[in-house]
C-alpha positions as CSV (number, residue, x, y, z in Angstrom):
1,M,0.2,0.1,0.1
2,I,1.0,3.6,-0.9
3,L,0.7,6.1,1.7
4,A,1.9,9.7,2.2
5,T,3.8,9.0,5.4
6,A,6.7,11.0,4.5
7,I,4.9,14.3,4.1
8,M,2.5,13.5,7.0
9,A,5.3,13.1,9.2
10,A,6.8,16.3,8.2
11,A,3.4,18.2,8.6
12,T,2.8,16.9,12.0
13,G,6.2,17.6,12.9
14,A,6.8,14.1,13.9
15,M,10.2,13.0,14.8
16,V,11.5,10.4,12.4
17,T,14.9,8.9,12.2
18,L,15.6,6.7,9.4
19,A,18.9,4.8,8.6
20,A,18.2,4.6,4.9
21,G,15.7,5.9,2.6
22,A,12.1,4.5,2.1
23,A,11.2,3.4,-1.1
24,G,8.5,5.7,-2.8
25,Q,6.9,7.6,-5.6
26,C,7.5,11.2,-6.2
27,T,5.9,13.9,-8.5
28,V,7.8,17.1,-9.1
29,T,6.7,20.0,-11.4
30,G,8.8,19.5,-14.7
31,Y,9.2,15.9,-14.3
32,D,7.2,12.8,-14.8
33,T,6.3,10.7,-11.7
34,F,9.4,8.4,-10.7
35,D,10.5,6.0,-8.1
36,C,12.4,7.9,-5.3
37,D,14.5,6.9,-2.4
38,V,12.9,9.4,0.6
39,A,15.1,10.0,3.5
40,L,13.2,11.3,6.4
41,D,14.8,13.7,8.8
42,G,12.6,15.2,11.9
43,G,10.4,17.9,9.9
44,G,11.7,17.3,6.5
45,L,12.6,15.0,3.9
46,T,15.0,14.6,1.2
47,F,15.2,12.8,-2.2
48,V,17.0,12.7,-5.7
49,L,15.6,14.1,-8.9
50,P,16.0,12.2,-12.2
51,D,18.4,14.8,-13.4
52,G,20.6,14.3,-10.1
53,K,19.5,17.2,-8.5
54,T,18.8,16.8,-4.8
55,F,15.1,18.1,-3.6
56,A,15.2,18.9,0.2
57,F,12.0,19.9,1.9
58,T,11.2,21.5,5.8
59,L,8.7,22.9,7.6
60,T,9.5,26.2,8.6
61,E,6.0,26.8,10.5
62,D,3.0,24.8,10.9
63,G,1.5,24.1,7.7
64,V,4.3,26.0,5.8
65,G,7.5,24.9,4.0
66,T,10.5,25.7,2.2
67,A,12.3,23.5,-0.4
68,F,15.8,23.6,-1.7
69,L,17.0,22.4,-5.0
70,I,20.7,21.3,-4.7
71,A,22.6,20.9,-7.8
72,A,23.7,17.7,-8.9
73,D,27.3,18.7,-9.1
74,A,27.2,21.1,-5.8
75,R,30.5,22.0,-4.5
76,P,31.0,23.0,-0.7
77,G,30.0,26.4,-0.1
78,Q,27.6,26.6,-3.2
79,V,24.1,28.1,-2.2
80,P,21.0,25.9,-3.1
81,E,18.2,27.4,-5.1
82,A,15.3,28.1,-2.3
83,L,11.7,27.8,-3.3
84,R,9.6,29.3,-0.3
85,E,6.2,29.5,1.0
86,F,5.0,25.8,0.2
87,R,1.5,24.8,1.6
88,A,-0.3,21.6,1.8
89,V,-2.6,20.8,-1.0
90,E,-6.2,20.4,0.5
91,G,-7.6,16.9,-0.2
92,R,-4.3,15.6,-1.5
93,P,-2.2,13.9,1.4
94,G,1.5,14.0,0.4
95,C,1.5,17.1,-1.9
96,W,2.5,20.8,-1.3
97,A,2.3,23.5,-3.7
98,R,3.7,27.1,-4.1
99,G,0.7,28.7,-5.8
100,D,0.0,27.3,-9.3
101,D,4.0,27.4,-10.3
102,F,5.4,24.4,-8.5
103,E,4.1,21.4,-6.7
104,F,5.5,18.1,-5.4
105,C,3.9,15.1,-3.9
106,V,5.8,12.3,-2.1
107,L,4.2,8.7,-1.4
108,V,6.3,6.1,0.4
109,A,5.4,2.4,0.6
110,Q,4.4,0.9,4.2
């Protein structure tokens, strides 16, 4: 069964410790749906996009989060691209959007 536990854990602020990633499916604006390995860390999650960039999401306050796109060839000191003001998409567990311009969904198998 596929559940939106990764985002639900982040949304509730649940503390999650994960030694390895959880298998899942991800959808991100600009990419088709793809299999992903999701790492959970407290109020956030991280996974690699098909082009090798890393997508990291963290809650900044209740119901609001920020995502970061980290280049595939990032070097120490290189600043990631910050995408701010994500909000949970009503009626779509595991999905977060920044207006109409950027959305992502993360579902992990459980």
